[in-house]
C-alpha positions in Angstrom: 0.0 -0.2 0.0 1.4 3.6 -1.0 0.2 6.4 1.3 0.5 10.1 0.6 2.3 10.9 3.9 2.8 14.7 3.2 3.3 17.3 0.6 6.4 19.5 0.5 6.8 22.1 -2.3 6.9 20.3 -5.4 7.2 16.4 -4.0 4.8 14.2 -2.3 6.4 11.9 0.4 5.2 8.7 -0.2 5.1 6.0 2.6 5.3 2.4 1.9 6.0 -0.8 4.1 9.9 -0.4 3.4 9.9 3.5 4.4 9.4 6.5 2.1 10.4 7.9 -1.1 9.5 11.3 -2.7 7.9 11.8 -5.9 7.0 14.9 -8.0 3.5 16.3 -7.3 3.3 16.9 -11.3 3.0 13.2 -11.7 0.1 12.8 -9.5 -3.8 13.9 -9.7 -4.3 17.6 -9.0 -6.6 16.9 -6.0 -4.0 14.7 -4.1 -3.8 15.2 -0.5 -2.0 13.9 2.8 -3.6 10.4 3.6 -4.6 9.5 0.1 -3.7 5.9 -0.8 -2.5 6.0 -4.3 -1.7 2.9 -6.9 1.3 3.1 -9.1 1.8 1.8 -12.3 5.2 2.0 -14.1 5.8 0.9 -17.8 8.8 0.5 -19.9 8.7 2.6 -23.0 10.5 0.0 -25.3 10.7 2.2 -28.2 12.0 5.1 -26.5 14.6 3.0 -24.7 15.8 1.5 -28.2 16.0 5.2 -29.6 18.0 6.4 -26.7 20.4 3.3 -26.7 21.0 3.9 -30.6 21.9 7.4 -30.2 24.3 6.6 -27.2 26.0 3.9 -29.5 26.1 6.5 -32.3 27.5 9.2 -29.9 30.2 6.7 -28.8 31.1 5.6 -32.1 31.6 9.2 -33.3 33.8 9.9 -29.9 36.1 7.1 -30.9 36.3 8.1 -34.7 37.1 11.7 -33.4 39.6 10.4 -30.8 41.4 8.2 -33.5 41.7 11.2 -35.8 43.5 13.1 -33.0 46.3 10.2 -33.2 
Protein backbone atom coordinates (compact mmCIF):
# COMPACT_ATOMS: atom_id res chain seq x y z
CA UNK A 1 0.00 0.00 0.00
CA UNK A 2 1.27 3.49 -0.90
CA UNK A 3 0.10 6.36 1.29
CA UNK A 4 0.70 10.07 0.72
CA UNK A 5 2.36 11.05 3.99
CA UNK A 6 2.71 14.75 3.21
CA UNK A 7 3.20 17.31 0.47
CA UNK A 8 6.41 19.37 0.51
CA UNK A 9 6.78 22.14 -2.09
CA UNK A 10 6.74 20.22 -5.39
CA UNK A 11 7.17 16.74 -3.91
CA UNK A 12 4.81 14.22 -2.35
CA UNK A 13 6.35 12.05 0.35
CA UNK A 14 5.01 8.54 -0.14
CA UNK A 15 5.03 5.99 2.67
CA UNK A 16 5.19 2.26 2.04
CA UNK A 17 6.10 -0.87 4.03
CA UNK A 18 9.87 -0.45 3.58
CA UNK A 19 10.03 3.31 4.22
CA UNK A 20 9.34 6.46 2.23
CA UNK A 21 10.23 8.03 -1.10
CA UNK A 22 9.59 11.35 -2.81
CA UNK A 23 7.56 11.68 -5.98
CA UNK A 24 7.11 14.89 -7.98
CA UNK A 25 3.61 16.25 -7.39
CA UNK A 26 3.27 16.98 -11.13
CA UNK A 27 3.06 13.19 -11.69
CA UNK A 28 0.07 12.86 -9.38
CA UNK A 29 -3.59 13.90 -9.74
CA UNK A 30 -4.14 17.58 -8.92
CA UNK A 31 -6.52 16.74 -6.05
CA UNK A 32 -3.91 14.64 -4.19
CA UNK A 33 -3.69 15.26 -0.45
CA UNK A 34 -2.01 13.83 2.63
CA UNK A 35 -3.59 10.57 3.72
CA UNK A 36 -4.61 9.49 0.21
CA UNK A 37 -3.82 5.90 -0.75
CA UNK A 38 -2.45 5.70 -4.27
CA UNK A 39 -1.78 3.02 -6.88
CA UNK A 40 1.40 3.30 -8.90
CA UNK A 41 1.85 1.70 -12.31
CA UNK A 42 5.12 1.93 -14.21
CA UNK A 43 5.64 0.83 -17.80
CA UNK A 44 8.83 0.56 -19.83
CA UNK A 45 8.72 2.61 -23.02
CA UNK A 46 10.53 0.08 -25.21
CA UNK A 47 10.60 2.31 -28.29
CA UNK A 48 12.09 5.28 -26.41
CA UNK A 49 14.57 2.97 -24.67
CA UNK A 50 15.70 1.52 -27.99
CA UNK A 51 16.02 5.00 -29.55
CA UNK A 52 18.03 6.24 -26.58
CA UNK A 53 20.41 3.27 -26.69
CA UNK A 54 20.93 3.75 -30.43
CA UNK A 55 21.71 7.47 -29.93
CA UNK A 56 24.22 6.68 -27.18
CA UNK A 57 25.86 3.96 -29.27
CA UNK A 58 26.12 6.43 -32.15
CA UNK A 59 27.60 9.12 -29.90
CA UNK A 60 30.22 6.69 -28.58
CA UNK A 61 31.13 5.57 -32.10
CA UNK A 62 31.55 9.22 -33.15
CA UNK A 63 33.66 9.90 -30.07
CA UNK A 64 36.01 7.01 -30.85
CA UNK A 65 36.25 8.18 -34.49
CA UNK A 66 37.09 11.71 -33.37
CA UNK A 67 39.69 10.42 -30.93
CA UNK A 68 41.26 8.20 -33.62
CA UNK A 69 41.56 11.25 -35.90
CA UNK A 70 43.63 13.01 -33.22
CA UNK A 71 46.30 10.30 -33.10
